N, C-alpha and C positions, 0 to 999 in steps of 0.2 A: 635190652636185658629184661627178663621176666622178674616178677616179684614173688615172694614166698607166701603161699596161702594155705589155709587149713579149712576143710569142710567137716562140720561136726558129726557127719555120719561115721567118720573114722573111729570115734570113741563114744558113739551114742548110747551104748549099753553099759559103759563103765565110767561115765563122766557126767558133768552138768555144764550149763552155760558158764556159771561162775568159775568152775575149775578150768574149763577150756580157755576162757579169757586170760586167767592168770598164767597158765602154762604156755599159751601161745606168745604172750608178752615175754615170758622168761626165756623162751628159746628163739626169739628174734623173728617171729612171723610178722609179715607186713599187713596181711588181711585175713579175715575170718568170714566164712560162710555159715551163718546161723541157721539152725533148723527150727521150723515153726512149731513143731511139737515140743521141742526142748524149751523154746521161748515161752510157750504157754505154762510149762512147769515153773520156769524161772519167775514168771509174773505172779505166781501164787504168793511169793514172799518178797518180791522186789517190784520196782516201778520202771516204766520206760524212761523216766527222768534219771534214775540211777544209771541205767544202761547208757543213755546219752552222755551222762557226766563221765563215765568211765572212758568212753571213746574220745571225749574232748581232751582228756589228759594223757591218753595213751598213744604210743607209736602205732599200735595195732588199730586197724580200721575195719568197719563192716564192709562187705562187698556184695554178696548175693544171698537172699533168703531162699531156703530150700524147703519144700518145693510145692508147687501146685500141680498135682498129678491127675491123669485121666481127664484131659480137657476135651476129648473128642466124643461125639455121639452120646451126649449126656441125656438122661431123662430130665424132665422139669425139676424133679426133686433133687437129683444129683447136681444139676446146674445151680440151684439155689444154695445148696450146701457148699459148692465150690466157690461161688461168689462171696459167701460169708467169710470163708477162710482167706480168700484173695484180698478182700477188703481189709481184714485184720492185718494181713501182711503189708498192704500199702500204708496203713496207719503206722505200723511199726517202722517201716522203711523211711517214711517221711520224718518221723520223730528222731531217729538215730542217724539220719543222712546216709542210708544204705541205698546204693544206686539201682540194684537189680533184684528182680524176683525170677527164679527159674521156673519155667512151666514145661510140663512133660506130656507127651501123647498118651493115649489110652492103651492098656493091655487087657484084652479079654479074648477068649476063644472065638467069639463071634466077630469082634472088631478086626482081628488080624486077617480076616478073609475079605475085608473091604478092598475094593480096587483103588488104585492110586488117585484117580480122579475124585472119588468119593472122599478119600482122606484129605486131598488137597482142598476141596471146597469146604469141608467141615472145619479144617484147621484154620483156614483164612477167616472164616466166620467167627470162630471162637477167639482167635487172637485179636481180631478187631474189637470184639466186645470187651475183652479184658483190657486192651490198650486204651479204650475210652475211659474206663474207670481209673487206670493207672495214671493217665495224663493229669488228672486233677491233683494227684499227689506228687508229681514230678518223678515218677518211678518208671523204669524200663523193664520190659519182659525179655528174658533170654530163653528161647525155645530150644529144647535139648532132644535131638533124635536119639532113640535107644536102639543099639545095634541088633539086639535079639529080634528075630522075625515075629515074635509074639506081639510086639508093639506095632501100632499101625503106621508110625513114621519111624523108619529105622536107618536112614542114611543121611549123611551130611548134604548130599546133592538134593535129595527130596526136601529136606528141611529148609535149605537155602531157597529153593524155588518157592516154597510157601511164604517165607519171610520176605522175599522180594516182591511177591504178589501183594502182600499186606502193605508194603511200601510206606512204613511209618518210622519216624526217627526213634521211637521208643520200643521198637521190636527188632530183636536180633537173635544171634545164635550162641549156643553153648557147644563147644567141642570137647568131648571126653575120650581119653585114650582107649578105654576098654570098649566103648560103644563103636568107635571106628574099627577096632579089631574084631569085635563080634559080628560086624556087618560083612566084612570080606577079608579079614586078616590084614587090614591096612593096605590092600592091593592098590587103592586109589588115594594114598596118603597125599600125593602131590596136589590133589584137588583142594585140600585145605588151604594151601598157599594162595589159591585164586579167590578165596572169599574176600569180598570188599572189606577193607579195614573197618569201616563204620558199621558193619553188620556182625562183626565178631566180638561178642560182649564178654564171654566167660570161657576159661580153659580149665578143665579138670585133668589132673595128672594122676596116673596109677599104672600098675602093671597087672599081669594075671598069670595063673598057672598055665602050663602048656597042655591044654585039654582040647578035644575036638569041639568044633562049633556044634551047638545043639545040646551038648553036655555042659560046656562052660557057662557059668552063671556069675552073678555079681558077688556072690559069697566067695568066689575064687580070686577076687582082687588081692593083690599083694603090693608091697612097696616098690616104687619105681627102680628099675635096674635089676630086679630079682626074678623076672619072668620072661614071657614070650613076646611081649609087645615091643616094637621098635620105638621106644619112648623118645629117644634122641631125635629120630626122624620126624615124629609127630610134633615135638616141641619146636624143631627148626621150621616146619611147615607153618605152624601158628605164627611164629615170629616173622616169617617171610610174608605173611598176609598183613603185617604191620601191627600185630597185637603186642603190647608191652605191659599188660596187666599181670595179675597174679596167676601162677600155676597153682591151683588149689588142690591139695591132696584130698581125694575122696575115695574112701575104702568102705566096704561093708563086710569085713572079714570077721567071723565069730572068734577066731583065734586071737585077734587083736583086742576084741571086746573083753576077753578073759584076762588080759594083761593089765598092768597098772597104766592108767591113762598117761602119766608122765613119761613112761618108757616109750609108749607109742608115739607121742608127740615129739619127743626128742629124736627118736629114730626117723620119724617122718621128715623133720627138718634136715637131717643129715643125708637122707636119700633123695630129696627133691633138689637140694642146692646144686648138684652137678649139672642139672638140666636148665638152670636159669640163664 
């Protein structure tokens, strides 16, 4: 059975870390994925010690920090900035006993024209470099392919090949419903069940509007069970792979950002629970 998880992107424009923690605790979530940008805002008036103390007393636990983006084909300046943010994430993760940091491939018009071998080689190099840093903090990287073809790594198959080539205990995969759907409308959903259990780190649950690929975007995410994605089948495939962690609700829907955060978080718990 899966656990109930919440990703802060779902209410990132109408909430705060403090509010998300309180509401997730109230509505019975087991895990939360904190956003690094929201954490930086939280730390203006709070300390990591306060955050760690909250988790030590709460049923709610931290799971995956989101996210380190655009890890491919960086300029030296971009890489230095990425490493600074990643190191901050590792320090936070170690302090609050958060096991994973999500890392995301690059999206640019130029990068999306790179061939698969170029993406493979650069991804392996980047993940190894980040894993070297993360190892000292006891943190694991969860690499998330983004289904839209604008991202240089956009399929679970491609991402798994990269992760297996890296071949490190602290590097694995994130499977996200909409990213599987945006790649090929979940035509190869059974492939998910073949992911080695030890390499499947994070599962993001969501649904989306019934729009053509190429038009469909992340702003079209909606609550599970209300759209076009076969969420039940994806969730079963994840469990068939041996994953029994949280199904973390991750949405980027402006409509939800205009609602009261409590209403969204309550509705999220109700919509995710049938898939656990």
